[in-house]
PDB file of N, CA, C and O in Angstrom, chain B, residues numbered from 101:
ATOM      1  N   UNK B 101      -0.213  -4.640  -7.245  1.00  0.00           N
ATOM      2  CA  UNK B 101      -1.748  -4.990  -6.864  1.00  0.00           C
ATOM      3  C   UNK B 101      -2.668  -4.118  -7.651  1.00  0.00           C
ATOM      4  O   UNK B 101      -2.583  -2.894  -7.747  1.00  0.00           O
ATOM      5  N   UNK B 102      -3.617  -4.946  -8.236  1.00  0.00           N
ATOM      6  CA  UNK B 102      -4.571  -3.976  -9.207  1.00  0.00           C
ATOM      7  C   UNK B 102      -5.699  -3.709  -8.337  1.00  0.00           C
ATOM      8  O   UNK B 102      -5.953  -4.236  -7.254  1.00  0.00           O
ATOM      9  N   UNK B 103      -6.453  -2.654  -9.080  1.00  0.00           N
ATOM     10  CA  UNK B 103      -7.656  -2.243  -8.235  1.00  0.00           C
ATOM     11  C   UNK B 103      -8.530  -3.245  -8.111  1.00  0.00           C
ATOM     12  O   UNK B 103      -9.156  -3.341  -7.055  1.00  0.00           O
ATOM     13  N   UNK B 104      -8.717  -4.087  -9.065  1.00  0.00           N
ATOM     14  CA  UNK B 104      -9.820  -5.224  -8.976  1.00  0.00           C
ATOM     15  C   UNK B 104      -9.460  -6.153  -7.891  1.00  0.00           C
ATOM     16  O   UNK B 104     -10.366  -6.843  -7.424  1.00  0.00           O
ATOM     17  N   UNK B 105      -8.221  -6.276  -7.406  1.00  0.00           N
ATOM     18  CA  UNK B 105      -7.800  -7.072  -6.298  1.00  0.00           C
ATOM     19  C   UNK B 105      -8.032  -6.392  -5.062  1.00  0.00           C
ATOM     20  O   UNK B 105      -8.486  -7.034  -4.115  1.00  0.00           O
ATOM     21  N   UNK B 106      -7.735  -4.973  -4.934  1.00  0.00           N
ATOM     22  CA  UNK B 106      -8.189  -4.256  -3.799  1.00  0.00           C
ATOM     23  C   UNK B 106      -9.621  -4.129  -3.602  1.00  0.00           C
ATOM     24  O   UNK B 106     -10.045  -4.073  -2.448  1.00  0.00           O
ATOM     25  N   UNK B 107     -10.390  -4.078  -4.553  1.00  0.00           N
ATOM     26  CA  UNK B 107     -11.809  -3.839  -4.244  1.00  0.00           C
ATOM     27  C   UNK B 107     -12.462  -5.111  -3.576  1.00  0.00           C
ATOM     28  O   UNK B 107     -13.463  -4.995  -2.868  1.00  0.00           O
ATOM     29  N   UNK B 108     -11.861  -6.334  -3.825  1.00  0.00           N
ATOM     30  CA  UNK B 108     -12.340  -7.341  -3.260  1.00  0.00           C
ATOM     31  C   UNK B 108     -12.039  -7.858  -1.790  1.00  0.00           C
ATOM     32  O   UNK B 108     -12.480  -8.855  -1.217  1.00  0.00           O
ATOM     33  N   UNK B 109     -11.056  -6.768  -1.300  1.00  0.00           N
ATOM     34  CA  UNK B 109     -10.754  -6.938   0.016  1.00  0.00           C
ATOM     35  C   UNK B 109     -11.646  -6.278   0.915  1.00  0.00           C
ATOM     36  O   UNK B 109     -12.104  -5.158   0.686  1.00  0.00           O
ATOM     37  N   UNK B 110     -11.942  -7.067   2.106  1.00  0.00           N
ATOM     38  CA  UNK B 110     -12.880  -6.397   3.251  1.00  0.00           C
ATOM     39  C   UNK B 110     -12.198  -5.142   3.752  1.00  0.00           C
ATOM     40  O   UNK B 110     -10.997  -4.987   3.532  1.00  0.00           O
ATOM     41  N   UNK B 111     -12.915  -4.223   4.426  1.00  0.00           N
ATOM     42  CA  UNK B 111     -12.247  -3.129   4.997  1.00  0.00           C
ATOM     43  C   UNK B 111     -11.286  -3.452   6.029  1.00  0.00           C
ATOM     44  O   UNK B 111     -10.301  -2.717   6.097  1.00  0.00           O
ATOM     45  N   UNK B 112     -11.396  -4.499   6.918  1.00  0.00           N
ATOM     46  CA  UNK B 112     -10.391  -4.878   7.941  1.00  0.00           C
ATOM     47  C   UNK B 112      -9.243  -5.274   7.201  1.00  0.00           C
ATOM     48  O   UNK B 112      -8.118  -4.871   7.495  1.00  0.00           O
ATOM     49  N   UNK B 113      -9.491  -6.098   6.188  1.00  0.00           N
ATOM     50  CA  UNK B 113      -8.274  -6.671   5.412  1.00  0.00           C
ATOM     51  C   UNK B 113      -7.533  -5.476   4.605  1.00  0.00           C
ATOM     52  O   UNK B 113      -6.322  -5.505   4.385  1.00  0.00           O
ATOM     53  N   UNK B 114      -8.283  -4.546   4.235  1.00  0.00           N
ATOM     54  CA  UNK B 114      -7.677  -3.470   3.590  1.00  0.00           C
ATOM     55  C   UNK B 114      -6.879  -2.714   4.689  1.00  0.00           C
ATOM     56  O   UNK B 114      -5.764  -2.335   4.330  1.00  0.00           O
ATOM     57  N   UNK B 115      -7.229  -2.443   5.890  1.00  0.00           N
ATOM     58  CA  UNK B 115      -6.437  -1.688   6.904  1.00  0.00           C
ATOM     59  C   UNK B 115      -5.218  -2.512   7.305  1.00  0.00           C
ATOM     60  O   UNK B 115      -4.112  -2.002   7.483  1.00  0.00           O
ATOM     61  N   UNK B 116      -5.463  -3.747   7.430  1.00  0.00           N
ATOM     62  CA  UNK B 116      -4.158  -4.745   7.630  1.00  0.00           C
ATOM     63  C   UNK B 116      -3.225  -4.633   6.701  1.00  0.00           C
ATOM     64  O   UNK B 116      -2.031  -4.597   6.998  1.00  0.00           O
ATOM     65  N   UNK B 117      -3.671  -4.564   5.454  1.00  0.00           N
ATOM     66  CA  UNK B 117      -2.664  -4.597   4.216  1.00  0.00           C
ATOM     67  C   UNK B 117      -2.131  -3.265   4.152  1.00  0.00           C
ATOM     68  O   UNK B 117      -0.993  -3.230   3.684  1.00  0.00           O
ATOM     69  N   UNK B 118      -2.637  -2.122   4.497  1.00  0.00           N
ATOM     70  CA  UNK B 118      -2.043  -0.915   4.539  1.00  0.00           C
ATOM     71  C   UNK B 118      -0.824  -0.844   5.491  1.00  0.00           C
ATOM     72  O   UNK B 118       0.272  -0.358   5.211  1.00  0.00           O
ATOM     73  N   UNK B 119      -1.174  -1.374   6.591  1.00  0.00           N
ATOM     74  CA  UNK B 119       0.116  -1.438   7.787  1.00  0.00           C
ATOM     75  C   UNK B 119       1.097  -2.160   7.189  1.00  0.00           C
ATOM     76  O   UNK B 119       2.265  -1.770   7.179  1.00  0.00           O
ATOM     77  N   UNK B 120       0.667  -3.371   6.593  1.00  0.00           N
ATOM     78  CA  UNK B 120       1.873  -4.383   6.082  1.00  0.00           C
ATOM     79  C   UNK B 120       2.602  -3.874   5.081  1.00  0.00           C
ATOM     80  O   UNK B 120       3.775  -4.208   4.911  1.00  0.00           O
ATOM     81  N   UNK B 121       2.004  -3.049   4.350  1.00  0.00           N
ATOM     82  CA  UNK B 121       2.731  -2.436   3.083  1.00  0.00           C
ATOM     83  C   UNK B 121       3.663  -1.163   3.634  1.00  0.00           C
ATOM     84  O   UNK B 121       4.816  -1.081   3.211  1.00  0.00           O
ATOM     85  N   UNK B 122       3.226  -0.304   4.453  1.00  0.00           N
ATOM     86  CA  UNK B 122       3.759   0.722   5.091  1.00  0.00           C
ATOM     87  C   UNK B 122       5.125   0.143   5.676  1.00  0.00           C
ATOM     88  O   UNK B 122       6.223   0.621   5.393  1.00  0.00           O
ATOM     89  N   UNK B 123       4.925  -0.962   6.540  1.00  0.00           N
ATOM     90  CA  UNK B 123       6.187  -1.344   7.132  1.00  0.00           C
ATOM     91  C   UNK B 123       7.169  -1.957   6.190  1.00  0.00           C
ATOM     92  O   UNK B 123       8.378  -1.769   6.321  1.00  0.00           O
ATOM     93  N   UNK B 124       6.654  -2.692   5.237  1.00  0.00           N
ATOM     94  CA  UNK B 124       7.506  -3.169   3.945  1.00  0.00           C
ATOM     95  C   UNK B 124       8.337  -2.032   3.383  1.00  0.00           C
ATOM     96  O   UNK B 124       9.540  -2.095   3.132  1.00  0.00           O
ATOM     97  N   UNK B 125       7.623  -1.092   3.234  1.00  0.00           N
ATOM     98  CA  UNK B 125       8.226   0.185   2.559  1.00  0.00           C
ATOM     99  C   UNK B 125       9.388   0.763   3.351  1.00  0.00           C
ATOM    100  O   UNK B 125      10.447   1.080   2.808  1.00  0.00           O
ATOM    101  N   UNK B 126       9.154   0.887   4.647  1.00  0.00           N
ATOM    102  CA  UNK B 126      10.043   1.351   5.677  1.00  0.00           C
ATOM    103  C   UNK B 126      11.284   0.356   5.495  1.00  0.00           C
ATOM    104  O   UNK B 126      12.376   0.786   5.123  1.00  0.00           O
ATOM    105  N   UNK B 127      11.103  -0.744   5.723  1.00  0.00           N
ATOM    106  CA  UNK B 127      12.320  -1.716   5.761  1.00  0.00           C
ATOM    107  C   UNK B 127      13.069  -1.627   4.388  1.00  0.00           C
ATOM    108  O   UNK B 127      14.299  -1.608   4.336  1.00  0.00           O
ATOM    109  N   UNK B 128      12.233  -1.572   3.232  1.00  0.00           N
ATOM    110  CA  UNK B 128      12.965  -1.392   1.900  1.00  0.00           C
ATOM    111  C   UNK B 128      13.846  -0.083   1.834  1.00  0.00           C
ATOM    112  O   UNK B 128      14.948  -0.085   1.286  1.00  0.00           O
ATOM    113  N   UNK B 129      13.225   1.175   2.497  1.00  0.00           N
ATOM    114  CA  UNK B 129      13.820   2.337   2.441  1.00  0.00           C
ATOM    115  C   UNK B 129      15.327   2.233   3.192  1.00  0.00           C
ATOM    116  O   UNK B 129      16.340   2.727   2.697  1.00  0.00           O
ATOM    117  N   UNK B 130      15.300   1.508   4.463  1.00  0.00           N
ATOM    118  CA  UNK B 130      16.431   1.360   5.191  1.00  0.00           C
ATOM    119  C   UNK B 130      17.429   0.355   4.541  1.00  0.00           C
ATOM    120  O   UNK B 130      18.635   0.592   4.604  1.00  0.00           O
ATOM    121  N   UNK B 131      16.982  -0.703   3.951  1.00  0.00           N
ATOM    122  CA  UNK B 131      17.904  -1.426   3.272  1.00  0.00           C
ATOM    123  C   UNK B 131      18.545  -0.698   2.057  1.00  0.00           C
ATOM    124  O   UNK B 131      19.753  -0.811   1.849  1.00  0.00           O
ATOM    125  N   UNK B 132      17.791   0.007   1.299  1.00  0.00           N
ATOM    126  CA  UNK B 132      18.312   0.717   0.197  1.00  0.00           C
ATOM    127  C   UNK B 132      19.226   1.754   0.674  1.00  0.00           C
ATOM    128  O   UNK B 132      19.979   2.267  -0.154  1.00  0.00           O
ATOM    129  N   UNK B 133      19.268   2.167   1.998  1.00  0.00           N
ATOM    130  CA  UNK B 133      20.265   3.150   2.359  1.00  0.00           C
ATOM    131  C   UNK B 133      21.300   2.613   2.705  1.00  0.00           C
ATOM    132  O   UNK B 133      22.324   3.265   2.500  1.00  0.00           O
ATOM    133  N   UNK B 134      21.421   1.416   3.271  1.00  0.00           N
ATOM    134  CA  UNK B 134      22.662   0.631   3.506  1.00  0.00           C
ATOM    135  C   UNK B 134      23.162   0.126   2.286  1.00  0.00           C
ATOM    136  O   UNK B 134      24.236   0.603   1.919  1.00  0.00           O
ATOM    137  N   UNK B 135      22.675  -0.659   1.631  1.00  0.00           N
ATOM    138  CA  UNK B 135      23.077  -1.139   0.159  1.00  0.00           C
ATOM    139  C   UNK B 135      21.942  -0.885  -0.827  1.00  0.00           C
ATOM    140  O   UNK B 135      20.744  -0.974  -0.555  1.00  0.00           O
ATOM    141  N   UNK B 136      22.419  -0.589  -1.896  1.00  0.00           N
ATOM    142  CA  UNK B 136      21.215  -0.192  -2.936  1.00  0.00           C
ATOM    143  C   UNK B 136      20.494  -1.476  -3.341  1.00  0.00           C
ATOM    144  O   UNK B 136      21.045  -2.569  -3.466  1.00  0.00           O
ATOM    145  N   UNK B 137      19.141  -1.209  -3.540  1.00  0.00           N
ATOM    146  CA  UNK B 137      18.285  -2.395  -4.071  1.00  0.00           C
ATOM    147  C   UNK B 137      18.639  -2.799  -5.509  1.00  0.00           C
ATOM    148  O   UNK B 137      19.081  -1.967  -6.302  1.00  0.00           O
ATOM    149  N   UNK B 138      18.459  -3.964  -5.807  1.00  0.00           N
ATOM    150  CA  UNK B 138      18.685  -4.388  -7.158  1.00  0.00           C
ATOM    151  C   UNK B 138      17.794  -3.756  -8.139  1.00  0.00           C
ATOM    152  O   UNK B 138      18.086  -3.583  -9.322  1.00  0.00           O
ATOM    153  N   UNK B 139      16.601  -3.393  -7.534  1.00  0.00           N
ATOM    154  CA  UNK B 139      15.631  -2.661  -8.520  1.00  0.00           C
ATOM    155  C   UNK B 139      15.046  -1.403  -7.641  1.00  0.00           C
ATOM    156  O   UNK B 139      14.043  -1.616  -6.960  1.00  0.00           O
ATOM    157  N   UNK B 140      15.595  -0.207  -7.636  1.00  0.00           N
ATOM    158  CA  UNK B 140      15.090   0.801  -6.791  1.00  0.00           C
ATOM    159  C   UNK B 140      13.612   1.280  -7.265  1.00  0.00           C
ATOM    160  O   UNK B 140      13.084   2.107  -6.521  1.00  0.00           O
ATOM    161  N   UNK B 141      12.966   0.917  -8.271  1.00  0.00           N
ATOM    162  CA  UNK B 141      11.735   1.184  -8.680  1.00  0.00           C
ATOM    163  C   UNK B 141      10.694   0.395  -7.884  1.00  0.00           C
ATOM    164  O   UNK B 141       9.492   0.618  -8.023  1.00  0.00           O
ATOM    165  N   UNK B 142      11.171  -0.526  -7.053  1.00  0.00           N
ATOM    166  CA  UNK B 142      10.344  -1.206  -6.014  1.00  0.00           C
ATOM    167  C   UNK B 142       9.752  -0.268  -5.241  1.00  0.00           C
ATOM    168  O   UNK B 142       8.533  -0.316  -5.080  1.00  0.00           O
ATOM    169  N   UNK B 143      10.520   0.725  -4.648  1.00  0.00           N
ATOM    170  CA  UNK B 143      10.129   1.732  -3.783  1.00  0.00           C
ATOM    171  C   UNK B 143       9.133   2.569  -4.449  1.00  0.00           C
ATOM    172  O   UNK B 143       8.239   2.893  -3.668  1.00  0.00           O
ATOM    173  N   UNK B 144       9.005   2.981  -5.513  1.00  0.00           N
ATOM    174  CA  UNK B 144       8.115   3.729  -6.223  1.00  0.00           C
ATOM    175  C   UNK B 144       6.823   2.893  -6.255  1.00  0.00           C
ATOM    176  O   UNK B 144       5.759   3.417  -5.928  1.00  0.00           O
ATOM    177  N   UNK B 145       6.893   1.485  -6.677  1.00  0.00           N
ATOM    178  CA  UNK B 145       5.733   0.741  -6.780  1.00  0.00           C
ATOM    179  C   UNK B 145       5.132   0.486  -5.582  1.00  0.00           C
ATOM    180  O   UNK B 145       3.904   0.405  -5.551  1.00  0.00           O
ATOM    181  N   UNK B 146       5.844   0.333  -4.494  1.00  0.00           N
ATOM    182  CA  UNK B 146       5.239   0.035  -2.945  1.00  0.00           C
ATOM    183  C   UNK B 146       4.483   1.400  -2.643  1.00  0.00           C
ATOM    184  O   UNK B 146       3.386   1.305  -2.093  1.00  0.00           O
ATOM    185  N   UNK B 147       4.951   2.608  -2.942  1.00  0.00           N
ATOM    186  CA  UNK B 147       4.383   3.963  -2.495  1.00  0.00           C
ATOM    187  C   UNK B 147       3.075   3.969  -3.367  1.00  0.00           C
ATOM    188  O   UNK B 147       2.072   4.480  -2.868  1.00  0.00           O
ATOM    189  N   UNK B 148       3.015   3.472  -4.549  1.00  0.00           N
ATOM    190  CA  UNK B 148       1.862   3.564  -5.346  1.00  0.00           C
ATOM    191  C   UNK B 148       0.761   2.592  -4.927  1.00  0.00           C
ATOM    192  O   UNK B 148      -0.429   2.903  -4.868  1.00  0.00           O
ATOM    193  N   UNK B 149       1.221   1.481  -4.663  1.00  0.00           N
ATOM    194  CA  UNK B 149       0.297   0.360  -3.945  1.00  0.00           C
ATOM    195  C   UNK B 149      -0.440   0.773  -2.776  1.00  0.00           C
ATOM    196  O   UNK B 149      -1.644   0.585  -2.600  1.00  0.00           O
ATOM    197  N   UNK B 150       0.522   1.467  -1.829  1.00  0.00           N
ATOM    198  CA  UNK B 150      -0.006   2.053  -0.523  1.00  0.00           C
ATOM    199  C   UNK B 150      -1.131   3.227  -0.958  1.00  0.00           C
ATOM    200  O   UNK B 150      -2.155   3.442  -0.310  1.00  0.00           O
ATOM    201  N   UNK B 151      -0.779   3.878  -2.065  1.00  0.00           N
ATOM    202  CA  UNK B 151      -1.937   5.186  -2.394  1.00  0.00           C
ATOM    203  C   UNK B 151      -3.106   4.537  -2.803  1.00  0.00           C
ATOM    204  O   UNK B 151      -4.169   4.981  -2.371  1.00  0.00           O
ATOM    205  N   UNK B 152      -3.117   3.325  -3.745  1.00  0.00           N
ATOM    206  CA  UNK B 152      -4.196   2.712  -4.042  1.00  0.00           C
ATOM    207  C   UNK B 152      -5.138   2.102  -2.906  1.00  0.00           C
ATOM    208  O   UNK B 152      -6.369   2.126  -2.902  1.00  0.00           O
ATOM    209  N   UNK B 153      -4.342   1.581  -1.998  1.00  0.00           N
ATOM    210  CA  UNK B 153      -5.214   1.028  -0.928  1.00  0.00           C
ATOM    211  C   UNK B 153      -5.804   2.136  -0.026  1.00  0.00           C
ATOM    212  O   UNK B 153      -6.877   1.917   0.535  1.00  0.00           O
ATOM    213  N   UNK B 154      -5.241   3.169   0.123  1.00  0.00           N
ATOM    214  CA  UNK B 154      -5.743   4.370   0.863  1.00  0.00           C
ATOM    215  C   UNK B 154      -6.831   4.985   0.217  1.00  0.00           C
ATOM    216  O   UNK B 154      -7.787   5.437   0.847  1.00  0.00           O
ATOM    217  N   UNK B 155      -6.722   5.032  -1.180  1.00  0.00           N
ATOM    218  CA  UNK B 155      -7.724   5.493  -2.022  1.00  0.00           C
ATOM    219  C   UNK B 155      -9.036   4.691  -1.735  1.00  0.00           C
ATOM    220  O   UNK B 155     -10.066   5.247  -1.353  1.00  0.00           O
ATOM    221  N   UNK B 156      -8.934   3.452  -1.928  1.00  0.00           N
ATOM    222  CA  UNK B 156     -10.030   2.665  -1.837  1.00  0.00           C
ATOM    223  C   UNK B 156     -10.778   2.694  -0.408  1.00  0.00           C
ATOM    224  O   UNK B 156     -12.000   2.596  -0.296  1.00  0.00           O
ATOM    225  N   UNK B 157      -9.796   2.856   0.771  1.00  0.00           N
ATOM    226  CA  UNK B 157     -10.377   2.907   1.983  1.00  0.00           C
ATOM    227  C   UNK B 157     -10.940   4.372   2.177  1.00  0.00           C
ATOM    228  O   UNK B 157     -11.696   4.509   3.139  1.00  0.00           O
ATOM    229  N   UNK B 158     -10.704   5.389   1.472  1.00  0.00           N
ATOM    230  CA  UNK B 158     -11.161   6.580   1.624  1.00  0.00           C
ATOM    231  C   UNK B 158     -12.669   6.500   0.826  1.00  0.00           C
ATOM    232  O   UNK B 158     -13.735   6.988   1.203  1.00  0.00           O
ATOM    233  N   UNK B 159     -12.442   5.878  -0.151  1.00  0.00           N
ATOM    234  CA  UNK B 159     -13.811   5.868  -1.050  1.00  0.00           C
ATOM    235  C   UNK B 159     -15.032   5.065  -0.241  1.00  0.00           C
ATOM    236  O   UNK B 159     -16.235   5.314  -0.327  1.00  0.00           O
ATOM    237  N   UNK B 160     -14.443   4.118   0.503  1.00  0.00           N
ATOM    238  CA  UNK B 160     -15.424   3.342   1.293  1.00  0.00           C
ATOM    239  C   UNK B 160     -15.867   3.898   2.587  1.00  0.00           C
ATOM    240  O   UNK B 160     -16.843   3.489   3.215  1.00  0.00           O
ATOM    241  N   UNK B 161     -14.947   5.023   3.001  1.00  0.00           N
ATOM    242  CA  UNK B 161     -15.358   5.865   4.118  1.00  0.00           C
ATOM    243  C   UNK B 161     -16.526   6.799   3.651  1.00  0.00           C
ATOM    244  O   UNK B 161     -17.533   6.950   4.342  1.00  0.00           O
ATOM    245  N   UNK B 162     -16.348   7.401   2.480  1.00  0.00           N
ATOM    246  CA  UNK B 162     -17.129   8.264   2.090  1.00  0.00           C
ATOM    247  C   UNK B 162     -18.578   7.891   1.784  1.00  0.00           C
ATOM    248  O   UNK B 162     -19.568   8.548   2.108  1.00  0.00           O
ATOM    249  N   UNK B 163     -18.550   6.577   1.018  1.00  0.00           N
ATOM    250  CA  UNK B 163     -19.779   5.807   0.802  1.00  0.00           C
ATOM    251  C   UNK B 163     -20.603   5.607   1.852  1.00  0.00           C
ATOM    252  O   UNK B 163     -21.831   5.644   1.780  1.00  0.00           O
ATOM    253  N   UNK B 164     -19.769   5.328   3.139  1.00  0.00           N
ATOM    254  CA  UNK B 164     -20.675   5.045   4.403  1.00  0.00           C
ATOM    255  C   UNK B 164     -21.395   6.298   4.985  1.00  0.00           C
ATOM    256  O   UNK B 164     -22.412   6.214   5.673  1.00  0.00           O
ATOM    257  N   UNK B 165     -20.766   7.493   4.643  1.00  0.00           N
ATOM    258  CA  UNK B 165     -21.176   8.627   5.176  1.00  0.00           C
ATOM    259  C   UNK B 165     -22.466   9.062   4.303  1.00  0.00           C
ATOM    260  O   UNK B 165     -23.323   9.814   4.768  1.00  0.00           O
ATOM    261  N   UNK B 166     -22.520   8.593   3.166  1.00  0.00           N
ATOM    262  CA  UNK B 166     -23.746   9.279   2.376  1.00  0.00           C
ATOM    263  C   UNK B 166     -24.966   8.228   2.683  1.00  0.00           C
ATOM    264  O   UNK B 166     -26.090   8.436   2.224  1.00  0.00           O
TER     265      UNK B 166
END
């Protein structure tokens, strides 16, 4: 997910997307523990997407405080 796509989301959609991505990451980790994923880099990409979402959420929170 690109930052331009993330910035278009509303704050509520952003929070919902964070929860969805976190749940997907947990499921991927469990599946990877049982049988290896065909592309283990998906775990890395998922973590980075979550970090991007959290960064945008924090940026909006800081902007509201000012």
